[in-house]
DSSP file (Angstrom, degrees, kcal/mol; ACC not computed):
  #  RESIDUE AA STRUCTURE BP1 BP2  ACC     N-H-->O    O-->H-N    N-H-->O    O-->H-N    TCO  KAPPA ALPHA  PHI   PSI    X-CA   Y-CA   Z-CA
    1    1 A X     >        0   0    0      0, 0.0     4,-2.0     0, 0.0     5,-0.2   0.000 360.0 360.0 360.0 -45.4  -31.3    6.0   10.5
    2    2 A X  H  >  +     0   0    0      1,-0.2     4,-2.0     2,-0.2     5,-0.2   0.879 360.0  56.2 -62.6 -37.6  -34.1    6.8    8.1
    3    3 A X  H  > S+     0   0    0      1,-0.2     4,-1.2     2,-0.2    -1,-0.2   0.912 105.6  51.4 -61.7 -42.9  -31.8    9.3    6.3
    4    4 A X  H  > S+     0   0    0      1,-0.2     4,-0.7     2,-0.2     3,-0.4   0.905 107.3  53.2 -61.2 -42.0  -29.2    6.6    5.8
    5    5 A X  H >< S+     0   0    0     -4,-2.0     3,-0.7     1,-0.2     4,-0.4   0.861 105.1  54.2 -58.0 -39.4  -31.8    4.4    4.3
    6    6 A X  H >< S+     0   0    0     -4,-2.0     3,-1.1     1,-0.2    -1,-0.2   0.804  99.0  63.7 -66.7 -29.1  -32.8    7.1    1.8
    7    7 A X  H >< S+     0   0    0     -4,-1.2     3,-1.9    -3,-0.4     4,-0.4   0.747  84.9  75.8 -69.7 -22.2  -29.2    7.4    0.7
    8    8 A X  G X< S+     0   0    0     -3,-0.7     3,-1.4    -4,-0.7    -1,-0.2   0.823  82.3  66.9 -55.8 -30.2  -29.3    3.9   -0.6
    9    9 A X  G <  S+     0   0    0     -3,-1.1    -1,-0.3    -4,-0.4    -2,-0.2   0.691  92.8  61.1 -68.2 -13.0  -31.3    5.1   -3.6
   10   10 A X  G <  S+     0   0    0     -3,-1.9    -1,-0.3    -4,-0.2    -2,-0.2   0.604  82.6 104.7 -81.2 -17.1  -28.2    7.0   -4.8
   11   11 A X  S <  S-     0   0    0     -3,-1.4     2,-0.1    -4,-0.4     7,-0.0  -0.455  79.9-110.3 -73.0 141.1  -26.2    3.8   -5.1
   12   12 A X        -     0   0    0     -2,-0.1    -1,-0.1     1,-0.1     6,-0.1  -0.435  14.7-141.6 -67.2 136.7  -25.6    2.4   -8.6
   13   13 A X  S    S+     0   0    0     -2,-0.1     2,-0.3     1,-0.1    -1,-0.1   0.773  82.0   1.6 -66.7 -30.6  -27.4   -0.8   -9.4
   14   14 A X  S >  S-     0   0    0      1,-0.1     3,-1.2     0, 0.0     4,-0.3  -0.944  80.3 -96.7-150.7 168.5  -24.4   -2.1  -11.3
   15   15 A X  G >  S+     0   0    0     -2,-0.3     3,-1.5     1,-0.3    -1,-0.1   0.858 121.6  59.0 -58.9 -34.1  -20.9   -1.3  -12.3
   16   16 A X  G 3  S+     0   0    0      1,-0.3    -1,-0.3    -3,-0.0    -3,-0.0   0.744  96.6  63.3 -65.3 -24.0  -22.2   -0.1  -15.7
   17   17 A X  G <  S+     0   0    0     -3,-1.2     2,-0.3     2,-0.1    -1,-0.3   0.514  84.2  98.0 -84.4  -3.5  -24.3    2.4  -13.8
   18   18 A X  S <  S-     0   0    0     -3,-1.5     2,-0.1    -4,-0.3     3,-0.1  -0.618  78.2-116.8 -83.7 139.2  -21.3    4.2  -12.4
   19   19 A X        -     0   0    0     -2,-0.3     2,-0.1     1,-0.1    -1,-0.1  -0.450  35.6-100.5 -72.7 151.1  -20.0    7.4  -14.1
   20   20 A X        -     0   0    0     -2,-0.1     2,-0.4     1,-0.0    -1,-0.1  -0.436  43.7-167.8 -67.9 139.2  -16.5    7.3  -15.6
   21   21 A X        -     0   0    0     -2,-0.1     2,-0.3    -3,-0.1    50,-0.0  -0.969  10.5-151.6-130.3 149.5  -13.9    8.9  -13.4
   22   22 A X    >>  -     0   0    0     -2,-0.4     3,-1.2     1,-0.1     4,-0.5  -0.761  31.4-111.7-110.7 159.5  -10.3   10.0  -13.9
   23   23 A X  G >4 S+     0   0    0     -2,-0.3     3,-1.2     1,-0.3     4,-0.4   0.873 118.3  57.4 -56.7 -35.3   -7.4   10.2  -11.4
   24   24 A X  G >4 S+     0   0    0      1,-0.3     3,-0.5     2,-0.2    -1,-0.3   0.740  92.4  69.6 -69.7 -19.0   -7.4   13.9  -11.7
   25   25 A X  G <4 S+     0   0    0     -3,-1.2    -1,-0.3     1,-0.2    -2,-0.2   0.768 108.7  35.7 -70.5 -21.6  -11.1   14.0  -10.6
   26   26 A X  G << S+     0   0    0     -3,-1.2    -1,-0.2    -4,-0.5    -2,-0.2   0.418  89.3 125.1-108.6   1.3  -10.1   13.0   -7.1
   27   27 A X    <   +     0   0    0     -3,-0.5     2,-0.3    -4,-0.4    83,-0.2  -0.380  33.8 170.5 -69.2 138.2   -6.7   14.9   -7.0
   28   28 A X  E     -A  109   0A   0     81,-1.8    81,-1.8    -2,-0.1     2,-0.4  -0.994  23.3-159.2-145.5 148.5   -6.5   17.3   -4.0
   29   29 A X  E     -A  108   0A   0     -2,-0.3     2,-0.4    79,-0.2    79,-0.2  -0.989  12.9-176.7-126.5 139.4   -3.8   19.4   -2.4
   30   30 A X  E     -A  107   0A   0     77,-2.8    77,-3.4    -2,-0.4     2,-0.5  -1.000  14.8-145.2-136.1 135.5   -4.0   20.6    1.2
   31   31 A X  E     -A  106   0A   0     -2,-0.4     2,-0.8    75,-0.2    75,-0.2  -0.889   0.6-156.1-104.7 125.3   -1.6   22.9    3.1
   32   32 A X  E     -A  105   0A   0     73,-3.8    73,-2.2    -2,-0.5     2,-2.2  -0.879  16.9-149.9 -97.7 108.2   -0.9   22.3    6.8
   33   33 A X     >  +     0   0    0     -2,-0.8     4,-1.6     1,-0.2     8,-0.2  -0.339  43.7 143.1 -85.8  63.9    0.2   25.9    7.7
   34   34 A X  T  4 S+     0   0    0     -2,-2.2     7,-0.3    69,-0.3    70,-0.2   0.904  76.3  43.4 -63.9 -40.1    2.7   25.0   10.6
   35   35 A X  T  4 S+     0   0    0     -3,-0.4     3,-0.2     1,-0.2    -1,-0.2   0.838 120.0  39.3 -76.4 -32.8    5.1   27.7    9.7
   36   36 A X  T  4 S+     0   0    0      1,-0.2     2,-0.4     2,-0.0    -1,-0.2   0.610 116.3  49.8 -98.2 -12.7    2.6   30.5    9.0
   37   37 A X    >X  -     0   0    0     -4,-1.6     4,-1.8     1,-0.1     3,-0.7  -0.757  58.3-179.8-131.2  90.0    0.1   29.7   11.9
   38   38 A X  H 3> S+     0   0    0     -2,-0.4     4,-1.3     1,-0.2    -1,-0.1   0.782  81.1  61.1 -57.7 -29.8    1.9   29.3   15.2
   39   39 A X  H 34 S+     0   0    0      1,-0.2     4,-0.4     2,-0.2    -1,-0.2   0.876 108.4  44.8 -67.6 -37.0   -1.3   28.6   17.2
   40   40 A X  H X> S+     0   0    0     -3,-0.7     3,-0.9    -7,-0.2     4,-0.5   0.827 104.0  63.7 -69.6 -33.7   -1.8   25.5   15.0
   41   41 A X  H >< S+     0   0    0     -4,-1.8     3,-1.6    -7,-0.3     4,-0.4   0.852  91.0  64.8 -57.7 -37.7    1.8   24.5   15.3
   42   42 A X  G >< S+     0   0    0     -4,-1.3     3,-0.8     1,-0.3    -1,-0.2   0.809  96.3  58.3 -57.1 -32.2    1.4   24.0   19.1
   43   43 A X  G <4 S+     0   0    0     -3,-0.9    -1,-0.3    -4,-0.4    -2,-0.2   0.720 108.7  45.9 -73.2 -19.7   -1.1   21.1   18.4
   44   44 A X  G << S+     0   0    0     -3,-1.6     8,-3.3    -4,-0.5     2,-0.3   0.391  93.8 101.9-104.0   1.5    1.6   19.3   16.3
   45   45 A X  B <   -C   51   0B   0     -3,-0.8     6,-0.2    -4,-0.4     2,-0.1  -0.672  55.5-149.1 -98.3 142.8    4.6   19.7   18.8
   46   46 A X    >   -     0   0    0      4,-2.6     3,-1.5    -2,-0.3    -2,-0.1  -0.403  42.3 -97.2 -89.4 177.3    6.2   17.2   21.2
   47   47 A X  T 3  S+     0   0    0      1,-0.3    -1,-0.1    -2,-0.1    -2,-0.0   0.764 127.8  60.7 -64.2 -24.4    7.8   18.3   24.4
   48   48 A X  T 3  S-     0   0    0      2,-0.1    -1,-0.3     1,-0.0     3,-0.1   0.436 120.4-111.5 -83.3   2.3   11.1   18.1   22.5
   49   49 A X  S <  S+     0   0    0     -3,-1.5    52,-0.3     1,-0.3     2,-0.3   0.823  77.5 128.8  70.4  35.0    9.8   20.8   20.0
   50   50 A X        -     0   0    0     50,-0.1    -4,-2.6    51,-0.1    -1,-0.3  -0.809  68.9 -91.5-111.6 160.2    9.6   18.2   17.2
   51   51 A X  B     -C   45   0B   0     48,-0.6     2,-0.8    -2,-0.3    -6,-0.2  -0.538  37.4-122.2 -75.7 130.8    6.6   17.4   14.9
   52   52 A X     >  -     0   0    0     -8,-3.3     4,-1.5    -2,-0.3     3,-0.3  -0.628  21.5-162.9 -74.2 110.6    4.3   14.6   16.3
   53   53 A X  H  > S+     0   0    0     -2,-0.8     4,-2.6     1,-0.2     5,-0.2   0.833  86.4  61.5 -65.4 -31.2    4.4   12.1   13.4
   54   54 A X  H  > S+     0   0    0      1,-0.2     4,-2.2     2,-0.2    -1,-0.2   0.923 103.4  50.8 -59.7 -41.0    1.3   10.3   14.8
   55   55 A X  H  > S+     0   0    0     -3,-0.3     4,-1.9     2,-0.2    -1,-0.2   0.913 108.7  50.8 -63.7 -40.4   -0.6   13.5   14.2
   56   56 A X  H  X S+     0   0    0     -4,-1.5     4,-2.6     1,-0.2    -2,-0.2   0.917 108.1  53.6 -61.2 -42.5    0.8   13.7   10.6
   57   57 A X  H  X S+     0   0    0     -4,-2.6     4,-2.1     1,-0.2    -2,-0.2   0.866 107.0  52.4 -62.4 -39.3   -0.4   10.0   10.1
   58   58 A X  H  X S+     0   0    0     -4,-2.2     4,-2.2     2,-0.2    -1,-0.2   0.887 109.6  48.2 -62.2 -40.2   -3.9   11.0   11.3
   59   59 A X  H  X S+     0   0    0     -4,-1.9     4,-2.5     2,-0.2    -2,-0.2   0.905 110.6  50.2 -65.2 -42.0   -4.0   13.8    8.8
   60   60 A X  H  X S+     0   0    0     -4,-2.6     4,-2.8     2,-0.2    -2,-0.2   0.915 110.2  50.9 -59.9 -42.8   -2.8   11.5    6.0
   61   61 A X  H  X S+     0   0    0     -4,-2.1     4,-1.8     2,-0.2    -2,-0.2   0.933 111.5  48.1 -59.2 -47.1   -5.6    9.0    7.0
   62   62 A X  H  X S+     0   0    0     -4,-2.2     4,-2.4     1,-0.2    -1,-0.2   0.886 110.0  52.2 -65.0 -37.4   -8.2   11.8    6.9
   63   63 A X  H  X S+     0   0    0     -4,-2.5     4,-2.6     1,-0.2    -1,-0.2   0.910 107.3  52.5 -65.5 -41.0   -6.9   13.0    3.5
   64   64 A X  H  X S+     0   0    0     -4,-2.8     4,-1.8     2,-0.2    -1,-0.2   0.899 110.2  47.7 -58.9 -40.2   -7.2    9.4    2.0
   65   65 A X  H  X S+     0   0    0     -4,-1.8     4,-2.6     2,-0.2    -1,-0.2   0.915 111.5  51.0 -65.9 -44.3  -10.8    9.2    3.2
   66   66 A X  H  X S+     0   0    0     -4,-2.4     4,-2.3     1,-0.2    -2,-0.2   0.928 108.9  50.9 -60.2 -44.5  -11.5   12.7    1.6
   67   67 A X  H  X S+     0   0    0     -4,-2.6     4,-1.9     1,-0.2    -1,-0.2   0.884 109.6  51.5 -62.6 -36.1   -9.9   11.6   -1.7
   68   68 A X  H  X S+     0   0    0     -4,-1.8     4,-2.0    -5,-0.2    -1,-0.2   0.933 110.6  47.9 -65.0 -43.5  -12.1    8.5   -1.7
   69   69 A X  H  < S+     0   0    0     -4,-2.6     4,-0.3     1,-0.2    -2,-0.2   0.862 110.1  52.6 -65.1 -34.4  -15.3   10.6   -1.1
   70   70 A X  H >< S+     0   0    0     -4,-2.3     3,-0.6     1,-0.2    -1,-0.2   0.898 110.3  48.2 -62.4 -41.8  -14.2   13.0   -3.9
   71   71 A X  H 3< S+     0   0    0     -4,-1.9    -2,-0.2     1,-0.2    -1,-0.2   0.823 118.7  38.8 -70.1 -34.4  -13.9   10.1   -6.3
   72   72 A X  T 3< S+     0   0    0     -4,-2.0    -1,-0.2    -5,-0.1    -2,-0.2   0.283  85.8 144.5 -99.8  11.8  -17.3    8.6   -5.3
   73   73 A X    <   -     0   0    0     -3,-0.6     2,-0.6    -4,-0.3    -3,-0.1  -0.234  37.2-156.7 -62.6 133.1  -19.2   11.8   -5.0
   74   74 A X    >   -     0   0    0      1,-0.1     3,-1.8     3,-0.1    -1,-0.1  -0.935   5.4-156.6-103.1 107.0  -22.7   12.0   -6.1
   75   75 A X  T 3  S+     0   0    0     -2,-0.6    -1,-0.1     1,-0.3    -2,-0.0   0.790  90.0  54.3 -63.1 -27.3  -23.6   15.6   -6.9
   76   76 A X  T 3  S+     0   0    0    -66,-0.1     2,-0.4    -3,-0.1    -1,-0.3   0.551  96.6  79.3 -84.4  -3.3  -27.3   15.2   -6.4
   77   77 A X    <   -     0   0    0     -3,-1.8    -3,-0.1     1,-0.1     3,-0.1  -0.836  65.8-151.8-103.8 140.3  -26.8   13.8   -2.8
   78   78 A X  S    S+     0   0    0     -2,-0.4     2,-0.3     1,-0.1    -1,-0.1   0.822  86.6  25.8 -77.5 -30.6  -26.1   16.0    0.2
   79   79 A X  S    S-     0   0    0    -75,-0.0     2,-0.3    -6,-0.0    -1,-0.1  -0.912  91.5-101.9-128.1 158.5  -24.3   13.1    2.0
   80   80 A X        -     0   0    0     -2,-0.3   -73,-0.1     1,-0.1    -7,-0.1  -0.577  13.8-148.8 -77.0 140.1  -22.5   10.1    0.7
   81   81 A X  S    S+     0   0    0     -2,-0.3     2,-0.2   -74,-0.2    -1,-0.1   0.521  75.9  88.2 -81.7  -5.1  -24.3    6.7    0.9
   82   82 A X        -     0   0    0    -10,-0.1     2,-0.5   -13,-0.1    -2,-0.1  -0.649  66.6-147.2 -97.8 149.9  -20.9    5.0    1.4
   83   83 A X        -     0   0    0     -2,-0.2     2,-0.5     2,-0.0    -2,-0.0  -0.976  21.5-163.8-107.4 123.6  -18.9    4.4    4.5
   84   84 A X        +     0   0    0     -2,-0.5     2,-0.3     2,-0.0   -19,-0.1  -0.928  12.9 170.0-115.4 134.7  -15.2    4.6    3.9
   85   85 A X        -     0   0    0     -2,-0.5     2,-0.6   -20,-0.0    -2,-0.0  -0.946  38.0-109.1-135.8 156.9  -12.4    3.3    6.2
   86   86 A X        +     0   0    0     -2,-0.3     3,-0.1     1,-0.2   -25,-0.0  -0.774  35.7 172.2 -87.2 121.3   -8.7    2.8    5.9
   87   87 A X        +     0   0    0     -2,-0.6     2,-0.3     1,-0.3    -1,-0.2   0.718  59.9   5.2 -99.4 -24.7   -8.0   -0.9    5.6
   88   88 A X        -     0   0    0      0, 0.0     2,-0.5     0, 0.0    -1,-0.3  -0.978  45.2-153.6-161.9 138.4   -4.3   -1.0    4.8
   89   89 A X        -     0   0    0     -2,-0.3     3,-0.1     1,-0.2    -3,-0.0  -0.989  16.7-170.0-112.8 118.6   -1.2    1.3    4.5
   90   90 A X        -     0   0    0     -2,-0.5     2,-0.3     1,-0.3    -1,-0.2   0.959  61.9 -11.3 -72.6 -51.8    1.2   -0.5    2.1
   91   91 A X        -     0   0    0      2,-0.0     2,-0.4     0, 0.0    -1,-0.3  -0.999  45.7-159.7-155.9 146.7    4.3    1.6    2.5
   92   92 A X        -     0   0    0     -2,-0.3     2,-0.6    -3,-0.1    -3,-0.0  -0.967  15.5-165.1-132.9 117.9    5.5    4.9    3.9
   93   93 A X        -     0   0    0     -2,-0.4     2,-0.5     2,-0.0    -2,-0.0  -0.903   2.8-161.3-103.3 125.8    8.8    6.3    2.5
   94   94 A X        +     0   0    0     -2,-0.6     3,-0.1     1,-0.1    -2,-0.0  -0.918  15.7 177.4-104.9 124.2   10.5    9.0    4.4
   95   95 A X  S    S+     0   0    0     -2,-0.5     2,-0.4     1,-0.1    -1,-0.1   0.692  75.3  49.1 -94.2 -21.4   13.1   11.2    2.6
   96   96 A X  S    S-     0   0    0      1,-0.1    -1,-0.1     0, 0.0     3,-0.1  -0.931  70.7-147.8-117.2 141.7   13.7   13.4    5.6
   97   97 A X  S    S+     0   0    0     -2,-0.4     2,-0.4     1,-0.2    -1,-0.1   0.910  85.3  25.9 -73.6 -39.7   14.4   12.1    9.1
   98   98 A X  S    S-     0   0    0    -48,-0.0     2,-0.3     0, 0.0    -1,-0.2  -0.953  73.2-134.7-127.5 141.7   12.8   15.0   10.9
   99   99 A X        -     0   0    0     -2,-0.4   -48,-0.6   -48,-0.2     2,-0.5  -0.745  28.3-119.1 -90.7 142.8   10.0   17.4    9.9
  100  100 A X    >   -     0   0    0     -2,-0.3     3,-0.9     1,-0.1   -66,-0.1  -0.703  11.5-155.0 -78.9 125.7   10.5   21.1   10.6
  101  101 A X  T 3  S+     0   0    0     -2,-0.5    -1,-0.1   -52,-0.3   -57,-0.1   0.621  93.6  59.2 -70.3 -13.3    7.9   22.6   13.0
  102  102 A X  T 3  S+     0   0    0      2,-0.1     2,-0.4   -66,-0.0    -1,-0.2   0.413  96.0  75.8 -95.3   0.4    8.5   26.1   11.4
  103  103 A X  S <  S-     0   0    0     -3,-0.9   -69,-0.3   -68,-0.1   -71,-0.0  -0.907  80.8-115.2-119.6 139.6    7.6   25.1    7.9
  104  104 A X        -     0   0    0     -2,-0.4     2,-0.4   -70,-0.2    24,-0.3  -0.265  28.1-141.8 -61.0 156.4    4.3   24.5    6.2
  105  105 A X  E     -A   32   0A   0    -73,-2.2   -73,-3.8    22,-0.1     2,-0.5  -0.993   6.5-150.9-126.6 130.1    3.6   21.0    4.9
  106  106 A X  E     -AB  31 126A   0     20,-3.4    20,-2.8    -2,-0.4     2,-0.4  -0.856  10.5-168.5-104.7 132.0    1.8   20.2    1.6
  107  107 A X  E     +AB  30 125A   0    -77,-3.4   -77,-2.8    -2,-0.5     2,-0.3  -0.870   8.5 175.0-110.8 148.0   -0.2   17.1    1.3
  108  108 A X  E     +AB  29 124A   0     16,-2.2    16,-2.6    -2,-0.4     2,-0.3  -0.986   3.4 164.1-145.5 154.2   -1.6   15.8   -2.1
  109  109 A X  E     +AB  28 123A   0    -81,-1.8   -81,-1.8    -2,-0.3     2,-0.3  -0.992  10.7 179.8-164.5 163.7   -3.4   12.6   -3.1
  110  110 A X  E     - B   0 122A   0     12,-2.0    12,-2.8    -2,-0.3     2,-0.4  -0.974  40.5 -92.7-160.8 156.1   -5.5   11.0   -5.8
  111  111 A X  E     + B   0 121A   0    -88,-0.4    10,-0.3    -2,-0.3   -85,-0.2  -0.664  38.1 176.0 -73.2 129.3   -7.2    7.7   -6.4
  112  112 A X  E     +     0   0A   0      8,-2.3     2,-0.3    -2,-0.4     9,-0.2   0.640  63.8  16.8-107.5 -20.2   -4.9    5.4   -8.4
  113  113 A X  E     - B   0 120A   0      7,-1.3     7,-3.0   -90,-0.0     2,-0.4  -0.982  60.2-166.3-155.3 141.0   -6.8    2.2   -8.6
  114  114 A X  E     + B   0 119A   0     -2,-0.3     5,-0.2     5,-0.2     2,-0.1  -1.000   8.4 174.6-136.4 135.2  -10.5    1.2   -8.1
  115  115 A X        -     0   0    0      3,-3.3    -2,-0.0    -2,-0.4     5,-0.0  -0.267  52.2 -82.1-114.4-154.3  -12.0   -2.2   -7.8
  116  116 A X  S    S+     0   0    0     -2,-0.1     3,-0.1     1,-0.1    -2,-0.0   0.828 123.7   9.7 -82.9 -29.5  -15.6   -3.3   -7.0
  117  117 A X  S    S+     0   0    0      1,-0.1     2,-0.3     0, 0.0    -1,-0.1   0.360 128.0  40.7-128.6   1.8  -15.4   -2.8   -3.2
  118  118 A X        -     0   0    0      2,-0.0    -3,-3.3     0, 0.0     2,-0.3  -0.973  54.8-162.9-149.1 163.0  -12.1   -1.1   -2.7
  119  119 A X  E     -B  114   0A   0     -2,-0.3     2,-0.4    -5,-0.2    -5,-0.2  -0.980  17.2-128.5-146.2 157.9   -9.8    1.5   -4.0
  120  120 A X  E     -B  113   0A   0     -7,-3.0    -8,-2.3    -2,-0.3    -7,-1.3  -0.902  18.6-162.7-109.5 136.6   -6.2    2.6   -3.7
  121  121 A X  E     -B  111   0A   0     -2,-0.4     2,-0.5   -10,-0.3   -10,-0.2  -0.975   5.4-153.5-120.2 131.7   -5.1    6.2   -2.9
  122  122 A X  E     -B  110   0A   0    -12,-2.8   -12,-2.0    -2,-0.4     2,-0.3  -0.904  19.7-177.9-101.2 132.6   -1.7    7.6   -3.5
  123  123 A X  E     -B  109   0A   0     -2,-0.5     2,-0.4   -14,-0.2   -14,-0.2  -0.944  12.5-165.6-129.6 154.3   -0.5   10.4   -1.3
  124  124 A X  E     -B  108   0A   0    -16,-2.6   -16,-2.2    -2,-0.3     2,-0.4  -0.981   5.2-160.5-134.2 148.9    2.5   12.6   -0.9
  125  125 A X  E     -B  107   0A   0     -2,-0.4     2,-0.4   -18,-0.2   -18,-0.2  -0.993  15.5-174.8-127.1 132.8    3.6   14.9    1.8
  126  126 A X  E     +B  106   0A   0    -20,-2.8   -20,-3.4    -2,-0.4     2,-0.4  -0.991  13.2 178.1-137.0 135.3    6.2   17.6    1.0
  127  127 A X        -     0   0    0     -2,-0.4   -22,-0.1   -22,-0.2    -2,-0.0  -0.986  34.5-117.1-131.3 125.7    8.0   20.1    3.1
  128  128 A X        -     0   0    0     -2,-0.4     2,-0.5   -24,-0.3   -25,-0.0  -0.199  29.3-119.4 -60.0 150.7   10.6   22.5    1.5
  129  129 A X        -     0   0    0      2,-0.0     2,-0.8   -26,-0.0    -1,-0.1  -0.807  13.1-146.0 -93.1 127.3   14.1   22.1    2.7
  130  130 A X        -     0   0    0     -2,-0.5     2,-0.6     2,-0.0   -27,-0.0  -0.861  17.9-158.3 -89.4 115.7   15.8   25.1    4.3
  131  131 A X        -     0   0    0     -2,-0.8     2,-0.6     2,-0.0    -2,-0.0  -0.861   3.3-161.5-102.2 122.2   19.4   24.9    3.2
  132  132 A X        -     0   0    0     -2,-0.6     2,-0.4     2,-0.0    -2,-0.0  -0.893   6.5-163.8-102.3 124.4   21.7   26.7    5.5
  133  133 A X        -     0   0    0     -2,-0.6     2,-0.4     2,-0.0    -2,-0.0  -0.902  14.8-132.2-110.6 139.5   25.1   27.5    4.0
  134  134 A X        -     0   0    0     -2,-0.4     2,-0.5     2,-0.0    -2,-0.0  -0.716  18.6-161.7 -90.2 135.0   28.1   28.6    6.0
  135  135 A X              0   0    0     -2,-0.4    -2,-0.0     1,-0.1     0, 0.0  -0.976 360.0 360.0-118.0 128.7   30.0   31.6    4.8
  136  136 A X              0   0    0     -2,-0.5    -1,-0.1     0, 0.0    -2,-0.0   0.486 360.0 360.0 -64.7 360.0   33.6   32.2    5.9
């Protein structure tokens, strides 16, 4: 608890005391190696051998928090004085009905808007399409 109290000294006294940040300062890409690491894949599979979408949502939530911490990072502090939580998910657009458990998934995200007590994070998830063509 004492350590948390010491972290308060790292907080800016006003909005003017905050360093300027750009969207690219918080940009991150992360690879979920489902295709290249079969031992990890097992943690993401259902009994029907499909990807557990709830697990993917957990990963997206964690990525959103990481993006926020990157945006608010104070280089001189070992820990962040902030507590970050997900308050709302506006929209999820799915371009594919099913994710392939044999292919890696790439996540990316960045802060897109910041207010005084909240921020918006945009994230994307991409999995390459394996196109199978039939030859006569």
